[in-house]
C-alpha positions as CSV (number, residue, x, y, z in Angstrom):
1,X,-78.7,24.9,123.1
2,X,-80.0,28.4,121.4
3,X,-83.6,28.2,120.9
4,X,-84.6,27.6,117.2
5,X,-85.8,30.0,114.9
6,X,-89.3,29.6,113.3
7,X,-87.9,30.1,109.7
8,X,-85.1,27.7,110.3
9,X,-88.3,25.2,110.9
10,X,-89.9,27.1,107.6
11,X,-86.2,26.7,105.5
12,X,-85.6,23.1,106.5
13,X,-89.4,21.9,105.7
14,X,-89.6,23.1,102.4
15,X,-85.8,21.7,101.2
16,X,-87.2,18.5,102.6
17,X,-90.7,18.3,101.0
18,X,-88.7,19.7,97.3
19,X,-85.3,17.6,97.8
20,X,-84.3,20.2,95.9
21,X,-82.1,23.0,97.2
22,X,-83.0,25.6,94.0
23,X,-86.5,25.3,93.9
24,X,-86.9,25.3,98.0
25,X,-85.1,28.7,97.9
26,X,-87.3,29.8,95.0
27,X,-90.1,29.0,96.8
28,X,-88.9,30.9,100.0
29,X,-87.6,33.8,98.0
30,X,-83.7,33.9,99.4
31,X,-80.6,32.9,97.4
32,X,-79.8,29.0,97.1
33,X,-76.5,29.7,99.3
34,X,-78.5,31.5,101.9
35,X,-80.7,28.8,101.8
36,X,-77.8,26.4,101.9
37,X,-75.8,28.3,104.8
38,X,-78.7,27.7,106.6
39,X,-79.6,24.6,106.5
40,X,-75.7,23.7,107.7
41,X,-75.6,26.1,110.5
42,X,-79.1,24.0,111.6
43,X,-77.3,21.2,111.4
44,X,-74.1,22.0,113.2
45,X,-76.3,24.0,115.7
46,X,-78.5,20.4,116.4
47,X,-75.3,18.2,115.9
48,X,-77.0,15.5,113.5
49,X,-76.8,15.5,109.6
50,X,-80.5,16.3,108.3
51,X,-79.9,15.6,105.4
52,X,-77.5,13.5,102.6
53,X,-76.4,15.7,99.4
54,X,-74.9,15.7,96.8
55,X,-74.4,18.0,93.3
56,X,-77.5,15.2,91.5
57,X,-79.4,14.3,95.2
58,X,-80.6,15.7,98.0
59,X,-82.1,12.5,100.4
60,X,-83.3,12.9,104.1
61,X,-81.3,11.5,107.0
62,X,-83.3,9.1,109.5
63,X,-82.7,11.7,111.8
64,X,-84.0,14.5,109.1
65,X,-87.1,12.3,108.6
66,X,-87.9,12.8,112.3
67,X,-87.4,16.3,112.7
68,X,-89.3,16.6,109.4
69,X,-92.3,15.2,111.3
70,X,-91.8,17.2,114.2
71,X,-91.2,20.3,112.4
72,X,-94.8,20.3,111.0
73,X,-96.4,19.7,113.7
74,X,-94.4,22.8,115.3
75,X,-95.3,25.0,112.6
76,X,-99.1,23.6,112.6
77,X,-99.3,24.3,116.2
78,X,-98.2,27.9,115.6
79,X,-100.4,28.3,112.9
80,X,-103.3,27.4,115.3
81,X,-101.9,30.0,118.1
82,X,-102.2,32.5,115.7
83,X,-105.6,32.0,114.5
84,X,-107.1,31.4,118.3
85,X,-105.5,34.8,119.0
86,X,-107.2,36.4,116.0
87,X,-110.2,34.7,116.9
88,X,-109.8,36.3,120.3
89,X,-109.6,39.5,118.8
90,X,-112.5,39.1,116.1
91,X,-114.9,36.5,118.4
92,X,-117.8,36.7,116.1
93,X,-116.3,36.1,113.2
94,X,-117.6,32.5,111.2
95,X,-114.9,31.1,108.5
96,X,-116.9,28.1,106.3
97,X,-114.6,26.2,103.7
98,X,-116.3,25.0,100.2
99,X,-115.5,23.3,97.6
100,X,-114.9,25.3,94.5
101,X,-117.8,25.4,92.6
102,X,-120.0,25.3,95.1
103,X,-123.1,26.8,93.8
104,X,-124.5,29.7,96.0
105,X,-128.1,28.7,95.9
106,X,-127.1,26.1,98.8
107,X,-125.0,28.4,100.8
108,X,-127.7,31.2,100.7
109,X,-130.3,28.8,102.3
110,X,-128.0,27.9,104.7
111,X,-126.9,31.6,105.6
112,X,-130.3,32.5,105.1
113,X,-131.0,30.9,108.8
114,X,-127.8,32.6,110.1
115,X,-128.8,35.8,111.7
116,X,-125.2,36.9,112.8
117,X,-122.5,38.3,110.6
118,X,-122.1,36.9,107.3
119,X,-119.7,34.0,107.5
120,X,-116.6,34.7,104.9
121,X,-115.6,31.9,102.7
122,X,-112.6,30.0,101.8
123,X,-112.7,28.2,98.7
124,X,-110.8,25.2,98.9
125,X,-110.4,21.4,97.9
126,X,-108.7,19.9,101.5
127,X,-111.8,21.6,102.9
128,X,-111.4,18.8,105.7
129,X,-107.6,20.3,106.7
130,X,-109.1,23.6,106.5
131,X,-111.7,22.5,109.1
132,X,-109.4,20.2,111.4
133,X,-106.3,22.4,111.2
134,X,-108.9,25.7,112.6
135,X,-108.5,28.0,108.9
136,X,-112.4,27.4,108.3
137,X,-115.0,26.7,111.7
138,X,-117.2,24.7,109.5
139,X,-117.1,23.3,106.2
140,X,-119.2,21.6,103.4
141,X,-118.0,17.9,103.0
142,X,-119.2,15.0,100.6
143,X,-120.2,12.2,102.6
144,X,-118.5,9.1,101.4
145,X,-115.4,10.8,99.8
146,X,-114.4,13.1,102.4
147,X,-113.4,11.9,105.6
148,X,-115.8,12.7,108.5
149,X,-114.4,11.0,111.3
150,X,-114.0,12.5,114.5
151,X,-116.8,15.1,113.0
152,X,-120.3,16.3,113.9
153,X,-122.4,17.0,110.4
154,X,-125.8,17.5,109.3
155,X,-126.9,16.0,105.7
156,X,-128.1,19.3,104.3
157,X,-128.2,17.8,100.2
158,X,-127.6,15.7,97.1
159,X,-125.5,17.2,94.4
160,X,-125.8,15.4,91.3
161,X,-122.7,16.3,88.8
162,X,-122.8,18.5,85.7
163,X,-120.0,19.7,83.6
164,X,-119.5,23.5,82.6
165,X,-119.1,24.0,78.8
166,X,-119.0,27.2,76.9
167,X,-122.3,27.8,75.1
168,X,-121.3,26.6,71.2
169,X,-118.8,24.1,72.4
170,X,-119.1,21.0,70.5
171,X,-120.1,18.7,73.4
172,X,-122.9,21.2,74.0
173,X,-125.9,19.9,72.4
174,X,-125.6,16.3,73.9
175,X,-128.1,16.0,76.9
176,X,-125.4,14.4,79.1
177,X,-121.8,13.6,78.5
178,X,-119.4,11.0,79.8
179,X,-116.0,11.7,82.0
180,X,-114.4,10.0,78.4
181,X,-115.9,12.6,76.0
182,X,-114.6,15.4,78.8
183,X,-111.3,14.1,78.6
184,X,-110.7,14.3,75.1
185,X,-111.3,18.2,75.6
186,X,-108.9,20.6,75.8
187,X,-109.0,22.5,78.9
188,X,-110.1,19.5,80.7
189,X,-109.8,19.8,84.3
190,X,-110.8,16.4,86.1
191,X,-110.6,19.2,89.5
192,X,-112.2,22.3,89.9
193,X,-109.8,24.8,90.2
194,X,-109.4,26.3,93.9
195,X,-111.6,29.3,92.7
196,X,-114.9,31.3,93.3
197,X,-117.3,30.4,90.9
198,X,-117.3,33.5,89.3
199,X,-113.6,32.9,88.3
200,X,-114.5,29.2,87.3
201,X,-117.1,30.5,84.8
202,X,-115.2,32.9,83.5
203,X,-112.5,30.9,82.7
204,X,-115.1,28.1,81.1
205,X,-116.6,31.0,79.0
206,X,-113.6,32.4,77.2
207,X,-113.0,28.3,76.4
208,X,-109.9,27.8,78.7
209,X,-111.8,25.4,81.4
210,X,-113.8,22.4,81.0
211,X,-114.7,20.8,84.5
212,X,-117.2,19.3,86.8
213,X,-118.8,20.9,89.5
214,X,-122.4,20.4,91.6
215,X,-125.6,20.9,90.4
216,X,-126.5,23.6,92.8
217,X,-123.6,25.8,91.0
218,X,-126.6,25.9,87.8
219,X,-128.4,29.0,89.6
220,X,-124.9,31.2,89.1
221,X,-124.3,30.4,85.6
222,X,-123.8,33.3,83.0
223,X,-125.5,33.5,79.3
224,X,-121.7,31.8,78.1
225,X,-122.0,28.6,80.6
226,X,-124.2,25.3,80.1
227,X,-123.8,22.8,82.6
228,X,-124.8,18.8,81.1
229,X,-125.4,15.5,83.9
230,X,-122.3,13.9,83.5
231,X,-124.2,10.6,83.0
232,X,-121.2,8.3,84.6
233,X,-120.4,10.0,87.9
234,X,-123.0,9.4,91.1
235,X,-124.5,12.1,92.6
236,X,-123.0,13.5,95.9
237,X,-124.7,13.9,99.4
238,X,-123.4,17.2,101.4
239,X,-123.1,17.5,105.0
240,X,-122.4,20.4,106.9
241,X,-119.5,19.4,109.5
242,X,-117.8,21.4,112.4
243,X,-115.5,20.5,115.1
244,X,-117.4,18.1,118.2
245,X,-115.2,20.8,120.7
246,X,-116.1,24.1,119.1
247,X,-117.4,26.3,121.9
248,X,-118.5,29.9,119.4
249,X,-121.9,30.3,120.1
250,X,-122.2,32.0,116.2
251,X,-121.4,28.5,114.9
252,X,-123.3,26.1,117.5
253,X,-126.6,28.6,116.6
254,X,-126.2,27.8,112.7
255,X,-126.1,24.3,113.4
256,X,-128.9,23.8,115.1
257,X,-131.1,26.2,113.0
258,X,-129.9,24.3,109.9
259,X,-130.6,20.8,111.8
260,X,-134.0,22.2,112.7
261,X,-134.4,22.8,109.1
262,X,-132.9,20.0,107.3
263,X,-135.7,17.7,109.6
264,X,-138.3,19.4,108.5
265,X,-137.5,18.7,104.7
266,X,-135.6,16.5,102.6
267,X,-132.9,19.0,101.3
268,X,-131.9,22.4,101.8
269,X,-131.5,22.4,98.0
């Protein structure tokens, strides 16, 4: 059959994940009729029904579920190919994935050891996937809660959880807070937004956000924001992680330097 186009894979994957043509069309930025025709044309070309659809629901067929997995694999492979090509054009580029709310104290201490070009930072909750899929060259992961399987790692710091509150908040005069107390507050988000620390603290100082971050963030808080220990959350050990088969000299050199530094101190931050 005639070769499939990448956009057809994207169209089908989006419909399959949303199971709703209108929402999928909105995400893709096209009209619903155009999307419906594209999926119907794909099914005709493949000679199989991928979706069972009525006026009320959309469901994947067995063939559709199998094709969805293949689409995901192909799209990930294509993304990885693009990233490898970009890396070939910029061989000294180094990207580190960090969680939102990570303080610059720890990062600055790690990067102070790096003698090459300044690494780029990607703020994301799914740092493990960013590393495994090639979006990042290294990541700061949490020992015990993140999956470190098949990764090389160096434990670099232990962080205590702290709640970020605007100064003058009703809870601000306490020595510590509990998760239950935070959950009763308007604007509380258990998962810190996927943004840089400056944006997070801006939202907190405006009274639009209450959230929990690691204690390494304390060194970057503006006067309008305070941090209180969260007494019923346990400390987190952070590890600098990277893929075992990486060959990027800048990353390997940074990892060696961090390992040497970590042997001389209990933690870098």
